C-alpha positions as CSV (number, residue, x, y, z in Angstrom):
1,M,-4.6,18.7,-83.7
2,E,-1.1,17.3,-83.1
3,K,-0.8,19.3,-79.8
4,K,-3.9,17.8,-78.2
5,P,-2.4,14.5,-77.0
6,H,0.5,16.5,-75.7
7,F,-1.8,18.8,-73.8
8,V,-3.7,15.9,-72.3
9,R,-0.6,14.3,-71.0
10,R,0.5,17.5,-69.3
11,E,-3.0,17.8,-67.7
12,F,-3.2,14.4,-66.2
13,L,0.4,13.7,-65.1
14,P,0.2,16.0,-62.1
15,R,-3.1,14.4,-61.0
16,E,-1.5,10.9,-61.1
17,V,1.5,12.2,-59.1
18,S,-0.9,13.8,-56.6
19,S,-2.8,10.6,-56.2
20,V,0.4,8.7,-55.5
21,S,1.6,11.3,-53.0
22,L,-1.8,11.3,-51.2
23,A,-1.7,7.5,-51.0
24,L,1.8,7.6,-49.5
25,L,0.7,10.3,-47.0
26,L,-2.4,8.3,-46.0
27,G,-0.1,5.3,-45.5
28,A,2.2,7.4,-43.3
29,V,-0.8,8.6,-41.2
30,L,-2.0,5.0,-40.7
31,L,1.5,3.9,-39.8
32,L,1.8,6.7,-37.2
33,N,-1.6,5.8,-35.8
34,A,-0.5,2.2,-35.5
35,L,2.7,3.2,-33.8
36,L,0.7,5.5,-31.4
37,Y,-1.5,2.5,-30.5
38,L,1.5,0.3,-29.8
39,C,3.1,3.1,-27.8
40,L,0.0,3.7,-25.7
41,T,-0.4,-0.1,-25.2
42,K,3.1,-0.3,-24.0
43,F,2.6,2.6,-21.6
44,Y,-0.6,1.1,-20.1
45,S,0.9,-2.3,-19.8
46,S,3.4,-0.8,-17.4
47,L,1.0,1.7,-15.8
48,G,-2.1,-0.4,-15.6
49,R,-0.6,-3.6,-14.2
50,G,-2.5,-5.4,-11.6
51,E,-1.7,-4.9,-7.9
52,T,0.1,-8.3,-7.8
53,D,3.1,-8.5,-10.1
54,P,3.3,-11.7,-12.2
55,G,6.9,-12.0,-11.1
56,L,5.9,-12.2,-7.4
57,C,5.8,-15.5,-5.6
58,P,3.2,-16.8,-3.2
59,F,3.2,-15.2,0.3
60,G,6.3,-16.2,2.2
61,Y,8.5,-16.7,-0.9
62,F,10.6,-14.6,-3.3
63,R,12.3,-14.7,-6.6
64,L,15.6,-12.9,-7.2
65,G,17.3,-11.9,-10.4
66,T,17.1,-14.4,-13.3
67,V,16.2,-17.4,-11.0
68,K,13.0,-19.0,-12.1
69,N,12.1,-20.8,-8.9
70,C,10.7,-19.2,-5.8
71,S,12.6,-19.5,-2.5
72,P,11.1,-19.2,1.0
73,W,11.9,-16.0,3.0
74,L,15.3,-16.4,4.6
75,S,15.1,-17.3,8.3
76,C,17.4,-16.0,11.2
77,E,19.7,-19.0,10.7
78,A,19.9,-18.6,6.9
79,I,20.6,-14.9,7.2
80,N,23.4,-15.4,9.7
81,R,24.9,-18.2,7.7
82,E,24.5,-17.1,4.1
83,V,24.4,-13.2,4.1
84,R,27.7,-11.3,4.1
85,K,27.8,-7.6,4.9
86,L,29.8,-5.5,2.5
87,K,29.5,-1.9,3.7
88,C,27.1,0.5,5.5
89,V,25.2,2.6,3.0
90,G,22.8,4.5,5.2
91,E,21.6,5.2,8.7
92,G,18.4,6.7,10.1
93,A,16.7,7.2,13.4
94,V,15.4,3.6,13.4
95,K,17.9,1.5,11.5
96,K,21.3,1.1,9.9
97,V,21.4,-0.2,6.3
98,F,24.1,-2.4,4.8
99,L,24.9,-3.4,1.2
100,S,25.3,-7.1,1.5
101,E,25.7,-10.3,-0.5
102,W,23.7,-13.5,-0.7
103,K,24.6,-16.2,-3.1
104,E,26.5,-13.7,-5.4
105,N,23.4,-11.4,-5.4
106,K,23.6,-7.9,-4.0
107,V,21.0,-7.5,-1.2
108,V,20.2,-4.9,1.5
109,L,20.4,-5.8,5.2
110,S,18.6,-3.4,7.6
111,Q,19.3,-3.6,11.4
112,L,17.7,-1.8,14.3
113,T,20.0,0.7,15.9
114,N,17.7,2.3,18.5
115,P,16.1,-0.2,20.9
116,E,13.6,2.4,21.9
117,L,12.2,2.4,18.4
118,K,11.8,-1.4,18.1
119,E,8.0,-1.1,17.8
120,D,8.5,1.2,14.7
121,F,10.9,-1.3,13.2
122,L,8.6,-4.3,13.8
123,H,5.7,-2.2,12.4
124,G,7.7,-1.6,9.2
125,L,8.4,-5.3,8.9
126,K,4.7,-6.1,9.4
127,M,3.8,-3.7,6.7
128,L,6.5,-5.0,4.4
129,K,5.2,-8.6,4.7
130,A,1.5,-7.7,4.3
131,L,1.9,-5.2,1.4
132,Q,4.2,-7.2,-0.9
133,S,3.1,-6.1,-4.4
134,K,4.5,-4.4,-7.5
135,H,4.5,-1.2,-5.5
136,V,6.7,-2.4,-2.6
137,V,10.3,-3.3,-2.4
138,R,10.8,-7.1,-2.4
139,L,11.2,-8.8,1.0
140,L,13.8,-11.6,1.0
141,G,13.8,-12.6,4.7
142,Y,13.8,-11.3,8.3
143,C,14.7,-12.2,11.8
144,E,12.5,-10.6,14.5
145,Q,14.7,-11.8,17.4
146,Q,17.7,-9.9,15.9
147,F,15.6,-7.0,14.5
148,T,17.0,-7.7,11.0
149,I,15.3,-7.3,7.5
150,L,16.6,-8.4,4.2
151,T,15.4,-6.8,1.0
152,E,16.2,-6.6,-2.7
153,Y,19.0,-4.2,-3.8
154,H,18.3,-1.4,-6.3
155,P,21.6,0.3,-7.4
156,L,20.0,3.6,-8.4
157,G,19.1,4.2,-4.8
158,S,16.4,6.5,-3.5
159,L,14.5,9.2,-5.4
160,R,16.7,11.9,-3.9
161,G,19.3,11.1,-6.5
162,L,16.9,11.1,-9.5
163,N,18.2,14.3,-11.2
164,E,21.8,13.2,-10.7
165,T,21.0,9.8,-12.2
166,L,19.3,11.4,-15.2
167,H,22.4,13.4,-16.0
168,I,24.5,10.2,-16.2
169,P,25.2,9.6,-20.0
170,R,23.7,6.1,-19.8
171,Y,20.4,7.5,-18.6
172,K,20.1,10.8,-20.4
173,G,17.7,9.3,-22.9
174,M,15.3,8.8,-20.0
175,N,15.3,12.5,-19.2
176,T,12.1,13.4,-21.0
177,W,8.8,14.8,-20.0
178,H,6.9,11.5,-20.7
179,R,9.4,9.4,-18.7
180,R,9.3,11.8,-15.8
181,L,5.5,11.9,-15.9
182,M,5.4,8.1,-15.8
183,L,7.5,8.2,-12.6
184,A,5.0,10.6,-11.1
185,I,2.2,8.2,-12.1
186,D,4.1,5.4,-10.3
187,Y,4.3,7.6,-7.2
188,V,0.5,8.4,-7.3
189,S,-0.2,4.7,-7.9
190,I,1.6,3.8,-4.7
191,I,-0.4,6.4,-2.8
192,R,-3.6,4.9,-4.3
193,Y,-2.4,1.4,-3.3
194,L,-1.7,2.5,0.3
195,H,-5.1,4.2,0.6
196,N,-6.8,1.0,-0.7
197,S,-4.4,-1.6,0.7
198,P,-5.4,-5.1,1.9
199,L,-5.0,-3.7,5.5
200,G,-7.2,-0.7,4.9
201,T,-6.5,3.0,4.4
202,L,-2.9,3.7,5.3
203,V,-1.3,7.2,5.6
204,M,2.3,7.8,4.5
205,C,3.4,9.6,7.7
206,D,7.2,9.9,7.0
207,S,6.5,12.9,4.7
208,S,7.1,16.1,6.6
209,D,9.2,17.6,3.8
210,L,10.1,16.8,0.2
211,D,13.5,15.3,1.0
212,K,11.9,13.0,3.5
213,V,9.3,11.8,1.0
214,L,11.9,11.1,-1.6
215,S,14.0,9.1,0.8
216,Q,11.1,6.7,1.3
217,Y,11.1,5.5,-2.3
218,L,13.5,3.7,-4.6
219,L,14.2,4.1,-8.3
220,T,14.5,0.7,-10.1
221,S,16.9,0.0,-12.9
222,D,14.0,-0.1,-15.4
223,F,12.8,3.3,-14.1
224,H,9.9,2.5,-11.9
225,V,9.2,3.7,-8.4
226,L,8.9,1.4,-5.3
227,V,8.1,2.3,-1.7
228,N,10.9,1.2,0.5
229,D,10.3,2.5,4.1
230,L,7.0,1.5,5.7
231,D,7.9,2.3,9.4
232,A,5.2,4.9,9.7
233,L,1.9,3.8,8.1
234,P,-1.0,4.4,10.6
235,L,-4.4,3.1,9.7
236,V,-7.5,5.2,9.1
237,N,-10.7,3.5,10.1
238,R,-13.7,5.8,9.4
239,S,-16.3,3.2,10.4
240,A,-14.7,3.0,13.9
241,G,-14.1,6.8,14.0
242,R,-10.4,6.3,14.0
243,L,-8.2,9.0,12.4
244,V,-4.4,9.4,12.6
245,K,-1.6,11.8,13.7
246,C,1.9,11.6,12.2
247,G,4.1,11.5,15.3
248,H,3.8,13.4,18.6
249,R,5.6,16.6,17.7
250,E,4.4,19.8,16.1
251,L,4.7,19.8,12.3
252,Q,5.5,23.1,10.5
253,G,6.1,24.4,7.0
254,E,4.0,24.6,3.8
255,F,4.8,21.1,2.6
256,V,2.6,19.4,5.2
257,A,-1.2,19.8,4.9
258,P,-3.0,22.6,6.8
259,E,-4.8,20.2,9.1
260,Q,-1.4,18.9,10.2
261,H,-0.6,22.3,11.7
262,W,-1.2,23.2,15.3
263,P,-4.6,25.0,15.0
264,Y,-4.6,27.1,18.2
265,G,-2.0,29.7,17.4
266,E,1.4,30.6,18.8
267,E,-0.1,31.8,22.1
268,V,-1.1,28.2,23.0
269,P,1.9,25.9,23.5
270,F,1.7,22.7,21.4
271,E,0.3,19.6,23.2
272,D,0.0,16.3,21.4
273,D,-3.2,15.4,23.3
274,L,-4.9,18.5,22.1
275,M,-3.8,18.1,18.4
276,P,-6.8,17.1,16.3
277,P,-6.3,13.9,14.1
278,Y,-6.7,13.8,10.4
279,D,-7.1,11.3,7.5
280,E,-5.3,10.2,4.3
281,K,-6.1,13.4,2.5
282,T,-2.8,14.8,3.9
283,D,-1.1,12.6,1.3
284,I,-3.2,14.2,-1.5
285,W,-2.1,17.7,-0.4
286,K,1.6,16.7,-1.0
287,I,1.2,15.2,-4.5
288,P,1.6,18.4,-6.5
289,D,4.9,19.2,-4.8
290,V,6.3,15.7,-5.3
291,S,5.1,15.7,-8.9
292,N,6.7,19.0,-9.5
293,F,10.0,17.5,-8.5
294,F,9.5,14.5,-10.8
295,L,8.7,16.7,-13.8
296,G,11.8,18.8,-13.4
297,H,12.7,21.4,-16.1
298,V,13.0,19.4,-19.3
299,E,11.4,20.4,-22.6
300,G,7.7,19.8,-22.4
301,S,7.4,19.7,-18.6
302,D,5.7,23.1,-18.4
303,I,3.1,21.8,-20.9
304,V,2.5,18.8,-18.5
305,R,2.2,21.2,-15.6
306,L,-0.4,23.2,-17.5
307,H,-2.5,20.1,-18.1
308,L,-2.3,19.1,-14.5
309,F,-3.1,22.6,-13.1
310,D,-6.7,21.9,-12.2
311,I,-6.2,18.6,-10.5
312,H,-3.2,20.0,-8.5
313,A,-5.3,23.0,-7.5
314,A,-8.0,20.5,-6.2
315,C,-5.2,18.7,-4.3
316,K,-4.4,22.0,-2.5
317,K,-7.9,22.7,-1.3
318,K,-7.8,23.8,2.4
319,D,-10.7,21.6,3.3
320,P,-9.5,17.9,3.1
321,A,-13.0,16.7,2.1
322,E,-12.8,18.8,-1.1
323,R,-9.6,17.2,-2.3
324,P,-9.8,14.4,-4.8
325,S,-9.0,10.8,-4.0
326,A,-5.7,9.2,-5.1
327,Q,-7.6,7.2,-7.7
328,E,-9.0,10.5,-9.2
329,V,-5.6,12.0,-9.3
330,L,-4.2,8.8,-10.9
331,D,-6.9,8.8,-13.6
332,T,-6.2,12.4,-14.5
333,Y,-2.5,11.8,-14.8
334,R,-3.1,8.8,-17.1
335,K,-5.5,10.9,-19.3
336,V,-2.9,13.7,-19.5
337,L,-0.2,11.2,-20.6
338,T,-2.4,9.7,-23.3
339,L,-3.5,13.1,-24.5
340,L,0.0,14.5,-24.8
341,I,1.4,11.4,-26.5
342,R,-1.4,11.7,-29.1
343,E,-0.7,15.4,-29.6
344,T,3.0,14.6,-30.1
345,A,2.2,12.0,-32.7
346,M,-0.3,14.2,-34.5
347,T,2.3,17.1,-34.6
348,G,4.7,14.6,-36.3
349,T,2.0,13.7,-38.8
350,R,1.3,17.4,-39.6
351,E,5.0,18.0,-40.1
352,M,5.1,15.2,-42.6
353,L,2.1,16.6,-44.5
């Protein structure tokens, strides 16, 4: 009889401990779910922003750095008087690019170098003015008479230096599969924007190889992607039966879409007049190759590639009409990001259990 109370205590004590542990674990699961929700909200606040950035000013104005007020685009006179060249940082077929200074702010001054290509230069300026949005580098001023364009400076430069940047100690924390996938989402978002721009369906023609594509885009200090070079953006107008051709020379290599190749074989010399035109689906063909560069070879990147396999296979369909739209690719990328973040969070929960 004396042992019975002792027996009862030993029977119920583990149950009480188990109940407390279960309550703590349930609390941990709820906390992880809350953190997952906040994480996804943060991702979509950056991924799902409207086409117009709240930081943008009205057309014809800009805001730079921490300045709150909008300033009008700088005129020829203002550029000549207030902008000081520091050094040449690049030169292409159309223009030379100078790191410059304006009111203690680093800026970029682009000047035409080949008069024969002035139409391309002016086309790029026209596109830059018309397409100002969160996807496009910020225009600060221009001077058509002197063939000069002034834009915002981004110290991390073009996407060609992405891998080198991610190996700098300061940015090693960014070298993860989810951050790299977000850069790929930024890139596809830009393609989607160009295909549905205020001017109509625009094709990114400066894209004959991967290096050329990467040189057209900038990496911002907060790790987003901006399109920088808009010199070659022809317009597709299906209602008018107007398709495009990227340049007047023969394009070769596996990077460009099949319809961009000369279709009549080696026995027939290339003639621009005989080359059939094409549409914006050439940009879709190139997305898997560009995204493969973005994903790199970090832990988890192969899992991302596996989840993107089907949509990338669709992008590589030989028939352009069978390829998905940029919007469909973007939707898939976002779903994959959400899915993998949830799986990562649930894996952490299971490990706690």
